[in-house]
N, C-alpha and C positions, 0 to 999 in steps of 0.2 A: 702437476704434471698432466701433459695432455695424453688423450686417448683413455682406455679403460685399465690400463695397467698400472699397477699402483705398487708402492715399496713399503714394507713393514719393516721394523727394527725389533728384534729381540735381543736382550743383553742378558748373559749368564756368565757366573762368575766361577773360578775354579784355579788349576794349575798348569803350568806350562813345566815342561821337564824335558832336559837336554844336556848331554855332557857332564851328567853328574848332578846337575842343579836342579833346583826347584824354585819356581817364582808364582806368587800369586797373581793373577789377571782376571780382567774383565774383558769379555769378548762378544762383537758383534755378530749376530747373525741375521742376515737378509731376506726377507720372503718378495718374490716379484712375482705379480700375477693379478688374475681378477676375481670376481666370485666363485668361479668354477675351477681353477686350475692355478698351479703356482710352482715355482722353483725355488728350493732353499739351498741357499750361499751358507756354506760352513755349517758344521756341526758339534758346537762347543760344547763341553761339560755336561750338561743337563737336558734329557730328551723332553720330558713334561712340557714345559713352556712355549717350546718349540712345537709339539704338536697342537698344544693349546690354540697358538696363533694359526696353524694351518685350518683349525676350524672344519673339519671335514672335507675340505677340497682336494680334489687329484694332484698329487705330487708328482712332476713330471721327471725330476729328476735331483738328487742332492747332490750340488757341486762343491767339492771341497777345494779352496783356493791353493791350498797348498797341503803337505803332510804333517805337518807339526801336531803335536799330540792333543795340543787345547783348540786345533781347528777340526779334527775327525774322531773326536772323543766318542761320541754315539753316533757315529755316521751310521755304524752294522745295525743300531737299536732302531734308531729312526727307518731304515730301510726295510726291516720286518716288519712293523708298526705299520708304516705307511705304503707299503709295496711299491716301494719307488728304487730305483738304480742309484748307486752310488757312482759319481764320475771324478776321477783325480787323474792329474798328468802321471804317466808312469816313471818321468823322472824322478818322482818323489816316493817309488815304492819301497826305498830303503827307508824312508822316513816312516811311512803306513806299516811296515813291517815292525817296526818298534813297538808301535801301539796295538796293532790288529795283526799279530801273525799269523798266515794262514787263512785270513779272512779275504777274499775276492773282490773287486771292485771291477766298475767299468772303465774304460778309457775316455781320458780326456785329452782332446789334441788341439794343437795350434789352430786357431780358423775356424773350429768346430761350430755349427750354429745350433742353438737350442730355441726353438720356437714356443713361446708362452702368451697368452691370452692375444695372440696375433702379432707380437712383436719377437723378433730376432735377440737373440743373446749372442754374442760372439764372445769367443775364448781368445784371449790373446795370451800366448806364452811369454812370462817375461821374469825370466830368471835371476836368480841374486840373492834374494832372502832365502832361497831353499832351489835345488835344480828345476824343480816342476813347478814353481809358482806360478800361477796364472791369473790375470785379472779378465773381468765379464764385464763387457761394453754392450750396452744397448744405443747405438746410433740413433733410432726412431726418437727417443725421449733424452737423448744425454746425459745418460747416467752410468757410471762406471763403478764396479764393485773390485776394490784394488788390494783385499786381501794384507798382507802385512809387505807390500811391496813398496807403495806409497801412503804416506799419511802427512796429516796438517803439520806443516813444519820439517818434513824431510823423509828420506828414504826408510824404507824397515833395517832391522840390526842384522849387520852380518859378521857378528864376532865370533859365532858359534860354528860347530860342523856343519859342513855342506853349503855354506854360505860363502858368498865372495862379492866385495864391494865395488870393483869395476864391473863387474857383470850386472850387478843391479842398477848402478848410474846408467850404463846403456841400455838396459831394458827401459828406465824411465825417461831417459831421453828419445830413443828411437822409437818406442812403441807408444808410451803414454802422452808425453808432451807432443807427439803428432794429433793429436784429437783437440777437438776445439776447446778454447780456452773457458767457454762459459760451461763445461761439461762437469757436473756434479760427481765428485769423489766420497763414495759411501766404503769406509777405511772397516778394515778387521777388529782395531782396537780404537777407541776414542771416539773425536769428532769427525764431522764431514768437511770435505773442503771443496776447493775446484780446480780444475787444472793452472786456470789463469793466475790462480794466487801463490801455487808453488813453483810453476814454471821459472820466474823470474828467479830463484834462487839457487838454480843448479849448480852454478861456479861456487858459490858460497859452500853447499855439502861437498863439492869436490875438494874444494881447500881445505875445508874441515877432517877431510876423511872419516873413516867409520869409527 
């Protein structure tokens, strides 16, 4: 990657629960920054390995791509330990409150910019997997953090409460596939991909449905 910004990946394991069901999941947590400061993307399952990866750097924000419990599990714990604000799109407050009732967080808005290590992170509101799902785009270095909106092989799941398949397809088509084809996609679970590897398959996904 060009410049001083680097991306680190921490994987934690736990459970995702919604609509009365619980599933075992491995989550990607992403750290964006340099030797001095960092932004944490998602706060899954266990705080200790995330704090270890921060390694004493100043944490500018803990950004939650959406409000599902497996992406916000330890956000309040990290916020307290690292003296950093939690940012989440307010449309996902209904999900946040299922995990952290009464705990406040900062607001993440569409097109909001967060600067870390001299580089802008741009928030792209991409509803569908959840009402407030938001991807993070670093235009200067061609990196996207897609949460559970876009994966290697298709869109995020839309079969549970607060999800909608036509909405996620619209978000991916209009917001994500408008990005350069070479943009690297860092996902909420599983392997990385690129916009150009996924965009040719949009019609297949629509035909397949959710």
